[in-house]
Each structure stands twice: as structure tokens, then as C-alpha cells.
DSSP file (Angstrom, degrees, kcal/mol; ACC not computed):
  #  RESIDUE AA STRUCTURE BP1 BP2  ACC     N-H-->O    O-->H-N    N-H-->O    O-->H-N    TCO  KAPPA ALPHA  PHI   PSI    X-CA   Y-CA   Z-CA
    1    1 A X              0   0    0      0, 0.0    86,-2.0     0, 0.0     2,-0.1   0.000 360.0 360.0 360.0 129.7   -1.0  -10.6    4.1
    2    2 A X  B  >  -A   86   0A   0     84,-0.2     4,-2.4     1,-0.1    84,-0.2  -0.342 360.0-110.3 -79.7 163.0   -1.4  -10.4    0.3
    3    3 A X  H  > S+     0   0    0     82,-1.6     4,-2.8    79,-0.3    81,-0.2   0.870 121.2  54.9 -55.9 -37.8    0.6   -8.1   -2.0
    4    4 A X  H  > S+     0   0    0     79,-2.5     4,-2.6     2,-0.2     5,-0.2   0.925 108.3  47.2 -63.6 -45.2   -2.6   -6.1   -2.5
    5    5 A X  H  > S+     0   0    0     78,-0.3     4,-2.5     2,-0.2    -2,-0.2   0.891 112.8  50.0 -62.9 -40.1   -3.0   -5.6    1.2
    6    6 A X  H  X S+     0   0    0     -4,-2.4     4,-2.7     2,-0.2     5,-0.2   0.932 111.3  48.8 -63.5 -47.6    0.7   -4.6    1.6
    7    7 A X  H  X S+     0   0    0     -4,-2.8     4,-2.2     1,-0.2    -2,-0.2   0.937 115.5  42.8 -57.9 -49.6    0.4   -2.1   -1.3
    8    8 A X  H  X S+     0   0    0     -4,-2.6     4,-2.4     1,-0.2    -1,-0.2   0.880 114.6  50.4 -67.8 -38.1   -2.8   -0.5    0.1
    9    9 A X  H  X S+     0   0    0     -4,-2.5     4,-2.6    -5,-0.2    -1,-0.2   0.919 110.9  47.9 -68.0 -43.2   -1.5   -0.4    3.7
   10   10 A X  H  X S+     0   0    0     -4,-2.7     4,-2.1     2,-0.2    -2,-0.2   0.929 112.6  49.2 -63.1 -43.9    1.8    1.2    2.7
   11   11 A X  H  X S+     0   0    0     -4,-2.2     4,-2.3    -5,-0.2    -2,-0.2   0.916 112.2  49.5 -60.4 -42.4    0.0    3.8    0.6
   12   12 A X  H  X S+     0   0    0     -4,-2.4     4,-2.8     1,-0.2    -2,-0.2   0.901 108.9  51.0 -65.0 -40.3   -2.3    4.5    3.5
   13   13 A X  H  X S+     0   0    0     -4,-2.6     4,-2.2     2,-0.2    -1,-0.2   0.860 109.4  51.8 -64.1 -35.3    0.6    4.8    6.0
   14   14 A X  H  X S+     0   0    0     -4,-2.1     4,-1.2     2,-0.2    -2,-0.2   0.929 112.0  45.5 -64.9 -46.4    2.2    7.3    3.6
   15   15 A X  H  X S+     0   0    0     -4,-2.3     4,-0.8     1,-0.2     3,-0.3   0.898 112.3  51.6 -62.1 -42.6   -1.0    9.4    3.4
   16   16 A X  H >< S+     0   0    0     -4,-2.8     3,-0.7     1,-0.2    -1,-0.2   0.906 107.7  52.6 -62.5 -40.9   -1.5    9.2    7.2
   17   17 A X  H 3< S+     0   0    0     -4,-2.2    -1,-0.2     1,-0.2    -2,-0.2   0.781 111.9  45.8 -65.2 -26.9    2.1   10.4    7.7
   18   18 A X  H 3< S+     0   0    0     -4,-1.2    -1,-0.2    -3,-0.3    -2,-0.2   0.543  89.5 110.9 -91.2  -8.4    1.5   13.4    5.5
   19   19 A X    <<  -     0   0    0     -4,-0.8    -3,-0.0    -3,-0.7    84,-0.0  -0.473  46.9-169.3 -73.8 133.9   -1.9   14.2    7.1
   20   20 A X  S    S+     0   0    0     -2,-0.2    -1,-0.1     1,-0.1    -4,-0.0   0.546  84.0  63.5 -91.6 -12.4   -2.1   17.4    9.1
   21   21 A X  S    S+     0   0    0     81,-0.1    81,-0.9    80,-0.1     2,-0.5   0.669  90.1  71.9 -89.7 -16.4   -5.5   16.4   10.5
   22   22 A X  E     -B  101   0B   0     79,-0.2     2,-0.4    -6,-0.2    79,-0.2  -0.874  60.3-167.9-107.1 126.2   -4.5   13.3   12.4
   23   23 A X  E     -B  100   0B   0     77,-4.0    77,-2.9    -2,-0.5     2,-0.4  -0.921   8.8-161.6-110.4 137.5   -2.5   13.5   15.6
   24   24 A X  E     -B   99   0B   0     -2,-0.4    75,-0.2    75,-0.2     2,-0.1  -0.906  20.5-116.6-119.2 145.9   -0.9   10.3   17.0
   25   25 A X     >  -     0   0    0     73,-1.8     4,-2.5    -2,-0.4     5,-0.2  -0.372  40.2-103.9 -68.6 159.7    0.4    9.5   20.5
   26   26 A X  H  > S+     0   0    0      1,-0.2     4,-2.5     2,-0.2     5,-0.2   0.895 121.4  51.6 -56.7 -45.2    4.1    8.8   20.6
   27   27 A X  H  > S+     0   0    0      1,-0.2     4,-2.6     2,-0.2    -1,-0.2   0.918 111.2  47.3 -58.2 -45.2    3.6    5.0   20.9
   28   28 A X  H  > S+     0   0    0      2,-0.2     4,-2.5     1,-0.2    -1,-0.2   0.891 110.7  51.6 -65.3 -40.5    1.2    5.0   17.9
   29   29 A X  H  X S+     0   0    0     -4,-2.5     4,-2.4     2,-0.2     5,-0.2   0.913 111.2  48.9 -62.3 -42.3    3.7    7.0   15.8
   30   30 A X  H  X S+     0   0    0     -4,-2.5     4,-2.8    -5,-0.2    -2,-0.2   0.946 111.6  48.3 -61.9 -49.0    6.5    4.6   16.7
   31   31 A X  H  X S+     0   0    0     -4,-2.6     4,-2.8     1,-0.2    61,-0.4   0.895 113.0  47.4 -61.6 -40.4    4.4    1.6   15.8
   32   32 A X  H  X S+     0   0    0     -4,-2.5     4,-2.5     2,-0.2    -1,-0.2   0.901 112.8  48.9 -68.0 -40.3    3.3    3.1   12.5
   33   33 A X  H  X S+     0   0    0     -4,-2.4     4,-2.1    -5,-0.2    -2,-0.2   0.913 112.9  48.6 -62.7 -42.6    6.9    4.0   11.6
   34   34 A X  H  X S+     0   0    0     -4,-2.8     4,-1.9    -5,-0.2    -2,-0.2   0.949 112.5  47.5 -60.8 -49.3    8.0    0.6   12.5
   35   35 A X  H  X S+     0   0    0     -4,-2.8     4,-2.2     1,-0.2    -2,-0.2   0.881 110.0  52.3 -62.2 -39.5    5.3   -1.0   10.4
   36   36 A X  H  X S+     0   0    0     -4,-2.5     4,-1.8     1,-0.2    -1,-0.2   0.887 108.4  51.5 -65.4 -37.5    6.0    1.2    7.4
   37   37 A X  H  X S+     0   0    0     -4,-2.1     4,-0.6     2,-0.2    -1,-0.2   0.856 110.0  49.4 -65.3 -34.5    9.7    0.2    7.6
   38   38 A X  H  < S+     0   0    0     -4,-1.9     4,-0.5     1,-0.2     3,-0.2   0.896 116.1  42.5 -68.6 -38.6    8.7   -3.4    7.6
   39   39 A X  H  X S+     0   0    0     -4,-2.2     4,-2.8     1,-0.2     3,-0.3   0.735  94.5  82.5 -80.6 -23.3    6.4   -3.0    4.6
   40   40 A X  H  X S+     0   0    0     -4,-1.8     4,-2.6     1,-0.2     5,-0.2   0.881  90.7  46.1 -57.7 -47.3    8.7   -0.7    2.5
   41   41 A X  H  X S+     0   0    0     -4,-0.6     4,-1.7    -3,-0.2    -1,-0.2   0.869 115.7  48.1 -65.9 -31.5   11.0   -3.4    0.9
   42   42 A X  H  > S+     0   0    0     -4,-0.5     4,-1.9    -3,-0.3    -2,-0.2   0.893 111.8  49.8 -70.0 -39.7    7.9   -5.4    0.1
   43   43 A X  H  X S+     0   0    0     -4,-2.8     4,-2.3     2,-0.2    -2,-0.2   0.915 109.9  50.6 -61.6 -44.2    6.2   -2.4   -1.4
   44   44 A X  H  X S+     0   0    0     -4,-2.6     4,-2.1     1,-0.2    -1,-0.2   0.874 108.7  52.2 -62.7 -38.1    9.3   -1.6   -3.4
   45   45 A X  H  X S+     0   0    0     -4,-1.7     4,-2.2     2,-0.2    -1,-0.2   0.876 108.4  51.1 -65.3 -37.4    9.3   -5.1   -4.8
   46   46 A X  H  X S+     0   0    0     -4,-1.9     4,-2.4     2,-0.2    -2,-0.2   0.910 109.4  49.9 -65.9 -41.8    5.6   -4.8   -5.8
   47   47 A X  H  X S+     0   0    0     -4,-2.3     4,-2.5     2,-0.2    -2,-0.2   0.902 109.1  53.0 -62.0 -40.4    6.4   -1.6   -7.6
   48   48 A X  H  X S+     0   0    0     -4,-2.1     4,-2.2     2,-0.2    -2,-0.2   0.909 109.3  47.6 -62.6 -43.3    9.3   -3.3   -9.4
   49   49 A X  H  X S+     0   0    0     -4,-2.2     4,-2.6     2,-0.2     5,-0.2   0.920 111.0  51.8 -64.8 -42.4    7.0   -6.2  -10.6
   50   50 A X  H  X S+     0   0    0     -4,-2.4     4,-2.3     1,-0.2    -2,-0.2   0.910 110.0  49.1 -59.8 -41.1    4.5   -3.6  -11.8
   51   51 A X  H  X S+     0   0    0     -4,-2.5     4,-2.2     2,-0.2    -1,-0.2   0.888 110.3  51.2 -65.6 -38.6    7.2   -1.8  -13.7
   52   52 A X  H  X S+     0   0    0     -4,-2.2     4,-2.0     2,-0.2    -2,-0.2   0.911 110.7  48.3 -63.4 -42.5    8.3   -5.1  -15.3
   53   53 A X  H  X S+     0   0    0     -4,-2.6     4,-2.8     2,-0.2     5,-0.4   0.888 110.2  51.6 -65.8 -38.6    4.8   -5.9  -16.3
   54   54 A X  H  X S+     0   0    0     -4,-2.3     4,-2.7    -5,-0.2    -1,-0.2   0.898 110.1  49.1 -63.4 -39.4    4.4   -2.4  -17.8
   55   55 A X  H  < S+     0   0    0     -4,-2.2    -2,-0.2     1,-0.2    -1,-0.2   0.882 114.7  46.2 -65.8 -36.8    7.6   -2.9  -19.8
   56   56 A X  H  < S+     0   0    0     -4,-2.0    -2,-0.2    -5,-0.2    -1,-0.2   0.905 131.1  17.4 -72.6 -42.2    6.4   -6.3  -21.0
   57   57 A X  H  < S+     0   0    0     -4,-2.8    11,-0.6    -5,-0.1    -3,-0.2   0.631 115.7  65.4-106.7 -18.1    2.8   -5.3  -22.0
   58   58 A X  E  <  -C   67   0C   0     -4,-2.7     2,-0.3    -5,-0.4     9,-0.3  -0.357  59.3-140.9-107.1-178.6    2.8   -1.5  -22.2
   59   59 A X  E     -C   66   0C   0      7,-2.8     7,-2.4    -2,-0.1     2,-0.4  -0.948  28.4-107.7-135.3 156.5    4.3    1.3  -24.2
   60   60 A X  E     +C   65   0C   0     -2,-0.3     2,-0.4     5,-0.2     5,-0.2  -0.698  33.5 177.5 -89.8 139.5    5.6    4.7  -23.1
   61   61 A X  E >  S-C   64   0C   0      3,-2.6     3,-2.3    -2,-0.4    -2,-0.0  -0.968  70.8 -18.2-141.3 122.2    3.6    7.9  -23.9
   62   62 A X  T 3  S-     0   0    0     -2,-0.4     3,-0.1     1,-0.3    -1,-0.0   0.859 128.3 -50.1  51.3  41.8    4.7   11.3  -22.8
   63   63 A X  T 3  S+     0   0    0      1,-0.3    -1,-0.3     0, 0.0     2,-0.2   0.419 125.3  88.1  80.3  -2.8    7.0    9.9  -20.1
   64   64 A X  E <  S-C   61   0C   0     -3,-2.3    -3,-2.6    -5,-0.0     2,-0.3  -0.606  75.8-106.6-117.7-178.8    4.3    7.5  -18.7
   65   65 A X  E     +C   60   0C   0     -5,-0.2     2,-0.3    -2,-0.2    -5,-0.2  -0.845  27.8 178.7-112.2 147.1    3.1    4.0  -19.4
   66   66 A X  E     -C   59   0C   0     -7,-2.4    -7,-2.8    -2,-0.3     2,-0.6  -0.990  21.6-138.5-140.6 148.5    0.0    2.8  -21.1
   67   67 A X  E     -C   58   0C   0     -2,-0.3    -9,-0.2    -9,-0.3     5,-0.1  -0.930  29.4-118.4-107.3 121.9   -1.2   -0.7  -21.9
   68   68 A X    >>  -     0   0    0    -11,-0.6     3,-2.1    -2,-0.6     4,-0.9  -0.225  25.6-112.8 -58.3 148.1   -2.8   -1.2  -25.3
   69   69 A X  H >> S+     0   0    0      1,-0.3     3,-0.7     2,-0.2     4,-0.5   0.852 115.8  57.6 -53.2 -39.9   -6.4   -2.3  -25.2
   70   70 A X  H 34 S+     0   0    0      1,-0.2    -1,-0.3     2,-0.1     4,-0.2   0.660 113.4  39.6 -71.5 -12.6   -5.5   -5.7  -26.8
   71   71 A X  H <> S+     0   0    0     -3,-2.1     4,-2.6     2,-0.1    -1,-0.2   0.469  88.9  91.8-110.4  -4.3   -3.1   -6.4  -23.9
   72   72 A X  H <X S+     0   0    0     -4,-0.9     4,-3.1    -3,-0.7     5,-0.2   0.907  84.9  52.2 -58.5 -46.3   -5.1   -5.1  -21.0
   73   73 A X  H  X S+     0   0    0     -4,-0.5     4,-2.2     1,-0.2    -1,-0.2   0.920 113.0  42.7 -60.6 -46.6   -6.7   -8.4  -20.2
   74   74 A X  H  > S+     0   0    0     -4,-0.2     4,-2.2     2,-0.2     5,-0.2   0.906 115.9  49.5 -68.3 -41.1   -3.5  -10.3  -20.0
   75   75 A X  H  X S+     0   0    0     -4,-2.6     4,-2.6     1,-0.2    -2,-0.2   0.953 112.8  47.1 -59.3 -50.1   -1.7   -7.5  -18.1
   76   76 A X  H  X S+     0   0    0     -4,-3.1     4,-3.1     1,-0.2     5,-0.2   0.870 110.0  53.0 -62.3 -39.6   -4.6   -7.3  -15.6
   77   77 A X  H  X S+     0   0    0     -4,-2.2     4,-2.1    -5,-0.2    -1,-0.2   0.923 113.2  43.4 -64.3 -44.0   -4.7  -11.1  -15.1
   78   78 A X  H  X S+     0   0    0     -4,-2.2     4,-2.4     2,-0.2    -2,-0.2   0.911 115.6  49.0 -66.6 -42.5   -1.0  -11.3  -14.3
   79   79 A X  H  X S+     0   0    0     -4,-2.6     4,-2.7    -5,-0.2    -2,-0.2   0.946 112.2  47.3 -61.3 -50.3   -1.2   -8.3  -12.1
   80   80 A X  H  X S+     0   0    0     -4,-3.1     4,-0.8     1,-0.2    -1,-0.2   0.896 111.6  50.9 -61.0 -40.7   -4.2   -9.6  -10.2
   81   81 A X  H >< S+     0   0    0     -4,-2.1     3,-0.8    -5,-0.2     4,-0.2   0.926 111.8  47.3 -62.0 -44.1   -2.5  -13.0   -9.7
   82   82 A X  H >< S+     0   0    0     -4,-2.4     3,-1.8     1,-0.2   -79,-0.3   0.919 107.4  56.6 -62.3 -43.1    0.6  -11.4   -8.4
   83   83 A X  H 3< S+     0   0    0     -4,-2.7   -79,-2.5     1,-0.3   -78,-0.3   0.668 101.3  58.4 -67.5 -16.1   -1.3   -9.1   -6.0
   84   84 A X  T << S+     0   0    0     -4,-0.8    -1,-0.3    -3,-0.8    -2,-0.2   0.433  76.0 119.4 -92.4   0.5   -3.0  -12.2   -4.4
   85   85 A X    <   -     0   0    0     -3,-1.8   -82,-1.6    -4,-0.2     2,-0.2  -0.463  63.2-128.4 -66.9 134.6    0.3  -13.8   -3.4
   86   86 A X  B     -A    2   0A   0    -84,-0.2     2,-0.3    -2,-0.2   -84,-0.2  -0.607  23.5-169.3 -86.5 145.7    0.5  -14.2    0.4
   87   87 A X        -     0   0    0    -86,-2.0     2,-0.8    -2,-0.2   -81,-0.0  -0.978  26.3-121.8-130.8 144.5    3.4  -12.9    2.5
   88   88 A X        +     0   0    0     -2,-0.3     2,-0.4     2,-0.0   -86,-0.0  -0.794  45.1 164.9 -87.3 114.0    4.3  -13.6    6.2
   89   89 A X        -     0   0    0     -2,-0.8     2,-0.6     2,-0.0    -2,-0.1  -0.996  25.6-158.8-134.6 132.5    4.4  -10.1    7.7
   90   90 A X        +     0   0    0     -2,-0.4     2,-0.3   -55,-0.0    -2,-0.0  -0.948  19.8 177.3-113.2 116.0    4.4   -9.3   11.4
   91   91 A X        -     0   0    0     -2,-0.6   -59,-0.1     1,-0.1   -60,-0.0  -0.827  31.5-139.2-118.8 158.2    3.2   -5.7   12.2
   92   92 A X        -     0   0    0    -61,-0.4    -1,-0.1    -2,-0.3   -60,-0.1   0.907  36.4-168.7 -81.0 -45.0    2.7   -3.9   15.5
   93   93 A X        -     0   0    0    -62,-0.3     2,-0.3   -65,-0.1    22,-0.2  -0.054  16.0-103.5  75.6 176.0   -0.5   -2.0   14.6
   94   94 A X  E     -d  115   0D   0     20,-2.7    22,-3.3   -63,-0.1     2,-0.4  -0.937  21.2-111.1-135.8 159.2   -2.1    0.8   16.7
   95   95 A X  E >   -d  116   0D   0     -2,-0.3     3,-2.1    20,-0.2    22,-0.2  -0.730  25.4-127.9 -89.7 141.5   -5.0    1.2   19.0
   96   96 A X  G >  S+     0   0    0     20,-3.0     3,-1.7    -2,-0.4    21,-0.1   0.853 108.2  59.5 -57.4 -37.1   -7.9    3.3   17.8
   97   97 A X  G 3  S+     0   0    0     19,-0.3    -1,-0.3     1,-0.3    20,-0.1   0.606  93.4  67.2 -71.6  -9.0   -7.8    5.5   20.9
   98   98 A X  G <  S+     0   0    0     -3,-2.1   -73,-1.8   -74,-0.1     2,-0.4   0.429  88.2  81.4 -88.0   2.8   -4.2    6.5   20.1
   99   99 A X  E <   -B   24   0B   0     -3,-1.7     2,-0.4    -4,-0.2   -75,-0.2  -0.907  59.8-175.7-108.0 134.8   -5.4    8.4   17.0
  100  100 A X  E     +B   23   0B   0    -77,-2.9   -77,-4.0    -2,-0.4     2,-0.3  -0.996  45.9  29.7-131.0 133.7   -6.9   11.9   17.5
  101  101 A X  E    S-B   22   0B   0     -2,-0.4     2,-0.5   -79,-0.2   -79,-0.2  -0.847  94.7 -40.2 121.6-159.0   -8.4   14.0   14.7
  102  102 A X        -     0   0    0    -81,-0.9     2,-0.4    -2,-0.3   -81,-0.1  -0.920  42.2-174.3-116.2 132.6  -10.2   13.2   11.5
  103  103 A X        -     0   0    0     -2,-0.5    -2,-0.1   -82,-0.0   -87,-0.0  -0.992  26.8-125.1-122.4 127.2   -9.4   10.4    9.1
  104  104 A X     >  -     0   0    0     -2,-0.4     4,-2.5     1,-0.1     5,-0.2  -0.299  27.1-109.0 -71.0 160.5  -11.4   10.2    5.9
  105  105 A X  H  > S+     0   0    0      1,-0.2     4,-2.4     2,-0.2     5,-0.2   0.880 115.3  51.2 -57.6 -45.5  -13.1    6.9    5.1
  106  106 A X  H  > S+     0   0    0      1,-0.2     4,-1.7     2,-0.2    -1,-0.2   0.913 111.7  47.0 -63.3 -44.1  -10.8    5.9    2.2
  107  107 A X  H  > S+     0   0    0      2,-0.2     4,-1.9     1,-0.2    -1,-0.2   0.914 110.9  52.1 -63.1 -43.8   -7.7    6.4    4.3
  108  108 A X  H  X S+     0   0    0     -4,-2.5     4,-1.1     1,-0.2    -2,-0.2   0.895 107.8  52.7 -60.4 -39.5   -9.2    4.5    7.3
  109  109 A X  H  < S+     0   0    0     -4,-2.4     4,-0.3     1,-0.2    -1,-0.2   0.881 108.5  51.5 -61.3 -37.4  -10.0    1.6    4.9
  110  110 A X  H  < S+     0   0    0     -4,-1.7     3,-0.3     1,-0.2    -1,-0.2   0.856 118.3  34.8 -71.6 -35.0   -6.4    1.5    3.8
  111  111 A X  H >X S+     0   0    0     -4,-1.9     3,-2.6     1,-0.2     4,-0.7   0.466  86.0 106.8 -97.3  -1.5   -5.0    1.4    7.3
  112  112 A X  G ><  +     0   0    0     -4,-1.1     3,-1.2     1,-0.3    -1,-0.2   0.810  68.9  64.8 -50.5 -38.9   -7.7   -0.8    8.9
  113  113 A X  G 34 S+     0   0    0     -4,-0.3    -1,-0.3    -3,-0.3    -2,-0.1   0.718 106.4  45.3 -60.0 -16.7   -5.6   -3.9    9.1
  114  114 A X  G <4 S+     0   0    0     -3,-2.6   -20,-2.7   -21,-0.1     2,-0.4   0.619  91.5  97.7 -96.6 -16.0   -3.3   -2.1   11.6
  115  115 A X  E <<  -d   94   0D   0     -3,-1.2     2,-0.4    -4,-0.7   -20,-0.2  -0.623  53.1-166.5 -87.7 127.4   -6.1   -0.6   13.8
  116  116 A X  E      d   95   0D   0    -22,-3.3   -20,-3.0    -2,-0.4   -19,-0.3  -0.908 360.0 360.0-109.3 136.0   -7.0   -2.4   16.9
  117  117 A X              0   0    0     -2,-0.4   -22,-0.1   -22,-0.2    -1,-0.1   0.485 360.0 360.0 -74.7 360.0  -10.1   -1.5   18.9
């Protein structure tokens, strides 16, 4: 699983956990909580690398970060290269029939690597 997949999956699991529209069976809730716990330290490491790159290439503006136009290409190249690094991750996943309710398309795309038919 690449860093990009880990990042998107963790973000998707966070959104799914906050969703009031999706109901999960107990087994599915357990599996998703387990998977989120497995992904969390990897997600935090990705955020740390992003912050380091922002410090290296960016400047702070109004409490946030921005990358000047002349450095965007180099920043993006390093970020994209980092996001393609593979990691060995074993996740439980969930069965589609254990989800009840409505999931928007973008959220489903984010959690799709965990969903088993």
C-alpha cells in the first residue's frame, strides 16, 4: 500500500466514523477501528514529512503555509515521490453488506481498498 493510499484511506475512515448516515454492524465497526489504529502511525508520519517539506519549501502566511510559485514544482515532485513509497500493511477490511445507509461517491472511493464484496 502506498503512502498516498494510506493517506486517503485514513482520511476516508475518519469521515466514515463521523458520518451520521452510515450504520455499521458491530463486526464492521471493530474491523474499521482496528484498521484505523493500524494506519494512524503511518498517517502521522506522512503528515510529519509533509510538514517538513512545507518548512523546507514554503513560507508561513496568516498561520498557514504556502509554497511560492518558483518552488511548487520541486515541492510537488518530492511530495509525489514520497507518496508513491510502498508499505507492508495488513488490514482487516469490511464486507459491503455490513454497511447500511448512504455513502457518497468520494467517501466510497477513499475506503474502497477496505471494502470486500
